[in-house]
C-alpha positions in Angstrom: 0.0 0.0 0.0 1.1 3.5 -0.8 2.0 5.9 2.1 -0.8 8.3 2.9 0.2 12.0 2.6 -1.7 14.6 4.7 -1.1 18.4 4.4 -3.7 19.9 6.7 -6.2 19.3 9.4 -9.1 19.4 7.0 -7.5 16.8 4.7 -6.9 14.6 7.8 -10.5 14.9 8.9 -11.8 13.4 5.6 -10.4 10.1 6.8 -12.6 9.9 9.9 -13.8 6.4 10.4 -11.7 5.1 7.5 -8.8 2.7 7.3 -5.6 4.6 7.0 -3.5 1.7 5.8 -1.1 -1.0 7.0 2.7 -1.1 7.3 5.2 -3.6 5.9 6.0 -6.7 7.9 8.7 -6.4 10.5 10.7 -9.3 11.9 11.0 -9.6 15.7 14.1 -11.7 15.9 16.2 -12.7 18.9 18.8 -10.0 18.3 16.2 -7.2 18.4 14.7 -8.8 21.6 18.1 -8.9 23.2 18.8 -5.3 22.3 15.5 -4.3 23.8 16.2 -6.3 26.9 19.5 -4.4 27.3 17.9 -1.0 26.7 15.1 -1.6 29.2 17.0 -3.8 31.7 14.3 -6.5 31.4 16.2 -9.7 31.0 13.4 -12.1 32.0 14.3 -15.6 30.8 11.1 -15.9 28.7 12.6 -13.2 26.4 16.4 -13.9 26.4 17.2 -17.5 27.4 16.6 -19.5 24.3 17.6 -22.9 25.7 15.5 -22.5 28.9 12.5 -21.3 26.8 12.7 -24.4 24.6 12.1 -26.5 27.7 10.1 -24.4 30.2 8.1 -22.0 28.1 4.6 -23.0 27.0 5.5 -21.5 23.6 8.7 -23.6 23.3 10.5 -20.5 22.3 11.4 -17.0 23.6 8.9 -14.3 23.0 9.1 -10.6 22.3 8.5 -8.2 25.2 5.0 -6.7 25.1 6.6 -3.3 25.3 8.9 -4.1 22.4 5.8 -4.8 20.3 4.4 -1.5 21.4 7.7 0.4 20.8 7.7 -0.5 17.1 4.4 1.4 16.6 6.1 4.8 15.7 8.4 3.1 13.1 5.5 1.2 11.5 3.2 4.3 11.7 5.7 6.3 9.8 5.4 3.7 6.9 1.6 4.4 6.7 1.4 8.1 6.9 3.4 11.3 6.1 2.0 14.5 7.6 3.4 17.6 6.1 3.2 21.2 7.3 3.7 20.5 10.9 6.2 22.0 13.4 5.9 19.1 15.9 4.3 15.7 16.6 3.6 14.6 20.1 2.6 11.2 21.5 -0.4 12.1 23.7 -1.6 8.8 25.1 -2.9 5.3 24.7 -6.4 4.0 25.5 -8.0 0.6 25.5 -4.6 -1.0 24.9 -4.6 -4.8 25.2 -2.0 -7.5 24.5 -3.9 -10.2 22.6 -1.2 -12.8 22.4 2.6 -13.1 22.6 4.9 -12.6 19.6 7.0 -15.8 19.2 10.6 -14.9 18.4 11.1 -15.0 14.6 7.6 -13.8 13.9 6.8 -10.9 11.7 4.4 -8.1 12.7 2.7 -5.3 11.0 0.5 -2.3 11.9 -3.1 -1.8 10.7 -4.8 1.5 11.4 -8.0 3.5 11.2 -8.8 7.1 12.1 -11.1 6.7 15.2 -11.5 10.4 16.1 -10.0 13.8 15.2 -10.4 17.2 16.9 -9.1 20.7 16.2 -7.9 22.0 19.6 -7.2 25.7 18.9 -5.0 24.9 16.0 -3.6 21.6 17.3 -4.8 18.5 15.6 -5.6 15.7 18.0 -6.0 12.3 16.4 -7.1 9.1 17.9 -5.8 6.2 15.8 -7.3 2.7 16.2 -4.5 0.3 15.8 -3.7 -3.4 15.7 -0.3 -5.0 15.6 -0.9 -8.2 13.7 1.2 -11.3 13.7 1.7 -12.9 10.3 -0.5 -16.0 9.9 -2.3 -15.4 13.2 -6.0 -14.4 13.6 -5.6 -12.7 17.0 -3.5 -9.5 17.1 -0.4 -9.1 19.3 -1.6 -5.7 20.5 -4.5 -3.4 19.9 -5.7 -0.1 21.2 -6.2 3.6 20.4 -3.1 5.8 20.1 -3.5 9.6 20.4 -1.2 12.0 18.7 -1.0 15.8 18.6 0.0 17.3 15.2 1.0 21.0 15.4 0.2 22.3 11.9 2.0 25.5 10.7 
């Protein structure tokens, strides 16, 4: 799918209730999981101990951190949309966020989005983006919720 290009609040508002698109697939491999563990100081064995996970994990593999799955949202979001004529973009919050199932190491994920709500707050565009981070070949998403962003248009 082609990247959506937005140039103004009014243009953004025309997508209310509509699908905005989906990203490319992203591999969550052991190297990325280990780097995330180092960055967050979360070295729980279910994420980083491959040999132990093969024996003791119900998944027979290590799994990605839930917050790693969440943390790729901005990277994947950038593949879906380009918003021009802004001075700043701010993450505003997350609502109704739920982890649906773990991401087994070596799986690929992608982001699927829809414009849930949009408001003009005295020149600041507040968007609420319904999102799902899907796992390739799985029915149930790894993560879903509503992400709020503030776009400061020029």
